[in-house]
ZADO-1210 file (C-alpha; in nm, 4 decimals, padded with zeros to 6 digits):
<atoms>
<atom x="-01.3020" y="-00.9297" z="03.0675" code="MET" pos="1"/>
<atom x="-01.0305" y="-00.8741" z="02.7909" code="LEU" pos="2"/>
<atom x="-01.1363" y="-00.6900" z="02.4913" code="LYS" pos="3"/>
<atom x="-01.0180" y="-00.9018" z="02.1839" code="VAL" pos="4"/>
<atom x="-01.0214" y="-00.7637" z="01.8037" code="THR" pos="5"/>
<atom x="-01.2897" y="-00.9189" z="01.6149" code="THR" pos="6"/>
<atom x="-01.2573" y="-01.0101" z="01.2411" code="PRO" pos="7"/>
<atom x="-01.4967" y="-00.7654" z="01.1099" code="SER" pos="8"/>
<atom x="-01.2561" y="-00.4968" z="01.3010" code="GLN" pos="9"/>
<atom x="-00.9607" y="-00.6058" z="01.0971" code="MET" pos="10"/>
<atom x="-01.1311" y="-00.5703" z="00.7747" code="ALA" pos="11"/>
<atom x="-00.9852" y="-00.2891" z="00.5598" code="THR" pos="12"/>
<atom x="-01.2246" y="00.0197" z="00.5286" code="SER" pos="13"/>
<atom x="-01.2798" y="00.1342" z="00.1869" code="LEU" pos="14"/>
<atom x="-01.1888" y="00.4897" z="00.2759" code="SER" pos="15"/>
<atom x="-00.8509" y="00.4032" z="00.3875" code="GLU" pos="16"/>
<atom x="-00.7899" y="00.1823" z="00.0833" code="LEU" pos="17"/>
<atom x="-00.9385" y="00.4574" z="-00.1377" code="GLU" pos="18"/>
<atom x="-00.7183" y="00.7191" z="00.0403" code="ILE" pos="19"/>
<atom x="-00.4143" y="00.5167" z="-00.0185" code="ALA" pos="20"/>
<atom x="-00.4797" y="00.4457" z="-00.3859" code="ILE" pos="21"/>
<atom x="-00.5076" y="00.8040" z="-00.4479" code="GLN" pos="22"/>
<atom x="-00.1678" y="00.8818" z="-00.2703" code="LYS" pos="23"/>
<atom x="00.0197" y="00.6206" z="-00.4924" code="PHE" pos="24"/>
<atom x="-00.1723" y="00.7696" z="-00.8325" code="GLU" pos="25"/>
<atom x="-00.0695" y="01.0980" z="-00.7329" code="ASP" pos="26"/>
<atom x="00.2908" y="00.9967" z="-00.6862" code="ARG" pos="27"/>
<atom x="00.2530" y="00.8063" z="-01.0152" code="TRP" pos="28"/>
<atom x="00.2215" y="01.0897" z="-01.2138" code="GLN" pos="29"/>
<atom x="00.5708" y="01.2455" z="-01.1052" code="TYR" pos="30"/>
<atom x="00.7327" y="00.9386" z="-01.2591" code="GLU" pos="31"/>
<atom x="00.9128" y="00.8472" z="-01.5985" code="ILE" pos="32"/>
<atom x="00.6989" y="00.6496" z="-01.7822" code="LYS" pos="33"/>
<atom x="00.8157" y="00.3103" z="-02.0029" code="GLY" pos="34"/>
<atom x="01.0441" y="00.1678" z="-01.7003" code="ASN" pos="35"/>
<atom x="01.0054" y="-00.1863" z="-01.6018" code="SER" pos="36"/>
<atom x="01.0111" y="-00.1130" z="-01.2376" code="TYR" pos="37"/>
<atom x="00.8817" y="00.1800" z="-01.0322" code="TYR" pos="38"/>
<atom x="00.8729" y="00.2323" z="-00.6848" code="MET" pos="39"/>
<atom x="00.6016" y="00.4898" z="-00.5445" code="LEU" pos="40"/>
<atom x="00.6667" y="00.6329" z="-00.1761" code="LEU" pos="41"/>
<atom x="00.3976" y="00.8317" z="00.0340" code="ILE" pos="42"/>
<atom x="00.3795" y="00.9764" z="00.3700" code="CYS" pos="43"/>
<atom x="00.1772" y="00.7601" z="00.5936" code="GLY" pos="44"/>
<atom x="00.2096" y="00.3999" z="00.7198" code="GLU" pos="45"/>
<atom x="-00.0577" y="00.1657" z="00.5923" code="LEU" pos="46"/>
<atom x="-00.2000" y="-00.1291" z="00.7607" code="THR" pos="47"/>
<atom x="-00.0758" y="-00.4772" z="00.6564" code="ARG" pos="48"/>
<atom x="-00.4502" y="-00.5439" z="00.5690" code="THR" pos="49"/>
<atom x="-00.4402" y="-00.2249" z="00.3337" code="THR" pos="50"/>
<atom x="-00.1044" y="-00.2952" z="00.2055" code="CYS" pos="51"/>
<atom x="-00.2456" y="-00.6452" z="00.0852" code="ILE" pos="52"/>
<atom x="-00.5730" y="-00.4935" z="-00.0511" code="ALA" pos="53"/>
<atom x="-00.3296" y="-00.2554" z="-00.2650" code="VAL" pos="54"/>
<atom x="-00.1070" y="-00.5281" z="-00.3771" code="GLU" pos="55"/>
<atom x="-00.3865" y="-00.7395" z="-00.5022" code="ASP" pos="56"/>
<atom x="-00.5764" y="-00.4367" z="-00.6780" code="LEU" pos="57"/>
<atom x="-00.2578" y="-00.3375" z="-00.8656" code="TYR" pos="58"/>
<atom x="-00.1934" y="-00.7170" z="-00.9915" code="LYS" pos="59"/>
<atom x="-00.5858" y="-00.7334" z="-01.0878" code="ALA" pos="60"/>
<atom x="-00.5081" y="-00.4634" z="-01.3066" code="SER" pos="61"/>
<atom x="-00.1980" y="-00.5974" z="-01.4623" code="GLY" pos="62"/>
<atom x="00.0927" y="-00.5627" z="-01.3030" code="TRP" pos="63"/>
<atom x="00.3184" y="-00.8870" z="-01.2663" code="ASN" pos="64"/>
<atom x="00.3968" y="-00.7753" z="-00.9334" code="PHE" pos="65"/>
<atom x="00.3177" y="-00.5576" z="-00.6665" code="ALA" pos="66"/>
<atom x="00.4757" y="-00.5115" z="-00.2994" code="LYS" pos="67"/>
<atom x="00.3309" y="-00.2725" z="-00.0750" code="CYS" pos="68"/>
<atom x="00.5488" y="-00.2336" z="00.2539" code="ILE" pos="69"/>
<atom x="00.5931" y="-00.0254" z="00.5518" code="THR" pos="70"/>
<atom x="00.9346" y="00.1358" z="00.6785" code="SER" pos="71"/>
<atom x="00.8221" y="-00.0272" z="01.0117" code="THR" pos="72"/>
<atom x="00.8175" y="-00.3828" z="00.8564" code="GLU" pos="73"/>
<atom x="01.1526" y="-00.2752" z="00.6679" code="ASN" pos="74"/>
<atom x="01.3084" y="-00.1983" z="01.0046" code="GLY" pos="75"/>
<atom x="01.3471" y="00.1696" z="00.9261" code="GLU" pos="76"/>
<atom x="01.1768" y="00.4884" z="01.1123" code="ARG" pos="77"/>
<atom x="00.8006" y="00.4457" z="01.0858" code="PRO" pos="78"/>
<atom x="00.5856" y="00.6788" z="00.8705" code="GLY" pos="79"/>
<atom x="00.6410" y="00.5921" z="00.4940" code="LEU" pos="80"/>
<atom x="00.4840" y="00.3154" z="00.2746" code="THR" pos="81"/>
<atom x="00.6243" y="00.1921" z="-00.0536" code="ARG" pos="82"/>
<atom x="00.4870" y="00.0338" z="-00.3398" code="LEU" pos="83"/>
<atom x="00.6812" y="-00.1567" z="-00.5856" code="GLU" pos="84"/>
<atom x="00.5791" y="-00.2597" z="-00.9564" code="LEU" pos="85"/>
<atom x="00.6970" y="-00.4561" z="-01.2217" code="LYS" pos="86"/>
</atoms>
C-alpha cells in the first residue's frame, strides 16, 4: 500500500513558523527604516505552507504587500528564502 501525505501532515508546525518569523525579524534590525519597500533574505528554505503563513502574519500586522518566495521557486540555487514587504 502506498503511503499518502494527510492534510494534518501538511499543516505548518508552530515551531517552524516561529523560527521563520524570528529569522526575518533578526534581519529586520539591519534594515534602514523609513523605506516603502523592504527585502529580507534568510538562509534556509521554508515550505510553501510556512511561506503562506508568514505572508498572512505580516499582512495582518499592517503591511499592504507581503510576498515570501524561496530560491528554488525562483529558479535559483536552493537554500534561501526572501520576504518582500511594501
